[in-house]
ZAMARGU-4260 file (C-alpha; in steps of 0.2 Angstrom, whole numbers, plus 5000, padded with zeros to 4 digits):
<rodrens>
0) 5189/5584/4810 | 5202/5580/4823 | 5209/5562/4821 | 5206/5550/4836 | 5223/5545/4845
5) 5240/5549/4841 | 5247/5544/4824 | 5263/5535/4824 | 5268/5540/4806 | 5279/5555/4805
10) 5271/5571/4799 | 5276/5576/4782 | 5289/5590/4782 | 5287/5607/4773 | 5293/5605/4756
15) 5302/5619/4747 | 5295/5622/4730 | 5306/5622/4715 | 5303/5629/4697 | 5292/5615/4692
20) 5286/5609/4709 | 5293/5601/4725 | 5311/5595/4726 | 5312/5577/4722 | 5326/5573/4734
25) 5316/5580/4749 | 5300/5570/4744 | 5310/5554/4742 | 5318/5556/4759 | 5301/5559/4767
30) 5294/5544/4758 | 5308/5533/4764 | 5306/5539/4782 | 5287/5535/4781 | 5290/5518/4774
35) 5303/5514/4788 | 5290/5520/4801 | 5277/5509/4794 | 5288/5494/4793 | 5293/5497/4811
40) 5275/5497/4816 | 5271/5481/4807 | 5286/5472/4815 | 5280/5478/4832 | 5262/5472/4828
45) 5269/5455/4822 | 5279/5453/4837 | 5264/5457/4848 | 5254/5445/4838 | 5267/5431/4840
50) 5268/5435/4859 | 5249/5434/4860 | 5249/5418/4851 | 5262/5411/4862 | 5253/5416/4878
55) 5236/5409/4871 | 5245/5392/4868 | 5252/5392/4886 | 5235/5396/4893 | 5227/5382/4882
60) 5241/5370/4888 | 5238/5374/4906 | 5220/5372/4905 | 5223/5355/4897 | 5235/5350/4911
65) 5222/5356/4924 | 5208/5345/4915 | 5220/5330/4915 | 5224/5332/4933 | 5206/5334/4938
70) 5202/5318/4929 | 5216/5309/4937 | 5210/5315/4954 | 5192/5309/4951 | 5199/5292/4945
75) 5209/5291/4961 | 5194/5296/4972 | 5184/5282/4963 | 5197/5269/4966 | 5198/5274/4984
80) 5179/5272/4986 | 5180/5255/4977 | 5194/5250/4989 | 5184/5255/5004 | 5168/5245/4998
85) 5179/5230/4994 | 5187/5231/5011 | 5170/5232/5020 | 5164/5217/5010 | 5180/5207/5015
90) 5178/5213/5033 | 5159/5207/5033 | 5164/5190/5026 | 5178/5188/5039 | 5165/5191/5053
95) 5153/5179/5045 | 5166/5166/5044 | 5171/5169/5062 | 5153/5167/5067 | 5151/5151/5058
100) 5167/5144/5065 | 5161/5149/5083 | 5144/5140/5079 | 5153/5125/5073 | 5164/5124/5088
105) 5150/5126/5099 | 5140/5112/5090 | 5156/5100/5091 | 5158/5104/5110 | 5139/5100/5113
110) 5140/5084/5103 | 5155/5079/5113 | 5147/5083/5129 | 5131/5073/5124 | 5141/5058/5119
115) 5151/5059/5135 | 5135/5060/5145 | 5128/5045/5136 | 5144/5035/5138 | 5144/5039/5157
120) 5125/5034/5158 | 5128/5018/5149 | 5143/5014/5160 | 5133/5017/5176 | 5119/5006/5169
125) 5131/4992/5166 | 5139/4995/5183 | 5122/4994/5191 | 5117/4978/5182 | 5133/4970/5186
130) 5132/4975/5205 | 5114/4969/5205 | 5119/4952/5197 | 5133/4950/5210 | 5121/4954/5224
135) 5108/4942/5218 | 5095/4957/5215 | 5082/4956/5202 | 5079/4971/5191 | 5063/4981/5195
140) 5058/4982/5176 | 5041/4975/5172 | 5039/4959/5164 | 5039/4958/5145 | 5020/4955/5144
145) 5017/4970/5155 | 5029/4981/5145 | 5021/4976/5129 | 5004/4983/5136 | 5012/4999/5143
150) 5005/5015/5136 | 5017/5028/5131 | 5014/5047/5127 | 5024/5063/5124 | 5042/5063/5120
155) 5050/5046/5120 | 5068/5041/5117 | 5071/5023/5111 | 5088/5015/5109 | 5088/5000/5097
160) 5102/4988/5091 | 5112/4980/5086 | 5107/4984/5068 | 5114/4975/5053 | 5114/4989/5041
165) 5106/5007/5038 | 5091/5000/5029 | 5085/4991/5045 | 5086/5009/5054 | 5076/5016/5039
170) 5063/5002/5041 | 5062/5005/5060 | 5059/5023/5057 | 5045/5019/5045 | 5037/5007/5057
175) 5037/5021/5071 | 5029/5033/5059 | 5015/5022/5055 | 5011/5022/5073 | 5006/5041/5072
180) 5022/5047/5080 | 5029/5064/5075 | 5045/5074/5076 | 5055/5058/5073 | 5074/5060/5072
185) 5089/5049/5074 | 5099/5057/5088 | 5114/5045/5087 | 5119/5030/5077 | 5135/5022/5083
190) 5142/5004/5083 | 5126/4997/5076 | 5115/5005/5090 | 5103/5020/5086 | 5094/5032/5097
195) 5078/5037/5090 | 5068/5052/5097 | 5049/5053/5094 | 5033/5062/5100 | 5017/5053/5103
200) 5002/5064/5104 | 4990/5050/5110 | 4993/5036/5122 | 5000/5021/5112 | 5005/5003/5116
205) 5021/5007/5108 | 5031/4991/5111 | 5016/4980/5106 | 5013/4989/5090 | 5032/4989/5086
210) 5032/4970/5089 | 5020/4968/5075 | 5027/4982/5063 | 5046/4982/5066 | 5056/4974/5052
215) 5065/4963/5066 | 5062/4954/5082 | 5068/4962/5098 | 5069/4959/5117 | 5065/4973/5129
220) 5079/4978/5141 | 5073/4994/5149 | 5057/5004/5149 | 5059/5016/5163 | 5062/5035/5164
225) 5053/5038/5147 | 5068/5029/5139 | 5066/5012/5130 | 5081/5000/5126 | 5077/4986/5114
230) 5090/4973/5109 | 5088/4966/5092 | 5087/4947/5092 | 5103/4942/5084 | 5097/4924/5082
235) 5085/4928/5067 | 5090/4923/5050 | 5097/4935/5036 | 5081/4935/5027 | 5072/4942/5042
240) 5085/4955/5045 | 5084/4961/5027 | 5065/4962/5028
</rodrens>
C-alpha cells in the first residue's frame, strides 16, 4: 500500500553485502543520517509548538485587554448616565427654588401693597375726621344704640384695638365664632390693632352680640361700608382685660 504524504526521513540506501552480511560502516552511516533527520524534525516541531503557544498567549492577552476595555467603556457609559440624571435633578430643584422665590416675592409685594393701601385709607379717614371737626360737621355714623341693633350679613371686616396682648385677640376670635361666623381669619395685627375677616351666613346683630360675649368693653367708631372699627375701652381694669 502506498504511504499517504511524503516522508521526511531519508530512504535507506542500497547496502552492499559482505561475506557475512551488510557492511557495518555503511549501516552506521545511514543510521546516523536517519537519527539526524529525526532530530531535525523534532526540533522543527518543537519550534512550531513554541510559536503556536506564544501566539495562543498573545491571543488570550488581547482578548483579556478587549474584555477589560469593554468593561471600562460600560462603566464610563453608566457614570455618564448617572451624571445626566443627577444634572436633571439639580436643574429641576433649581427651577423649583426659582418658582418658590418668585412666589415669595409676589406675596411680599402684595402684602406691602395691602399695607400701603391700609395706611392710605386710615390716613384719609383721619384727615376726614380732622377736617369735619374743624368745620363743625358731625359724622353721619348711626348712634351707638342704632349700630348695636344693626344687622350684618356676608363678608365682614372688623378692626379692633388696642389689645393688651395676643390672648385678647384669641378670646375675641372665640367670641366671633360663637356667633355662627365662618371663614374667620386675622388679616392684620400691628401696633395692638387687629383686622379680623369673617363671613356671616345669616343676619346677625353682630355688635350687640359682641357686646355680650367679647372679653372686653369697646366703643363703636365706624360701621359703614361693611367695615367695622371698634375701640377697646382703655379705662377698664387689668382683671377685665385678662378675662
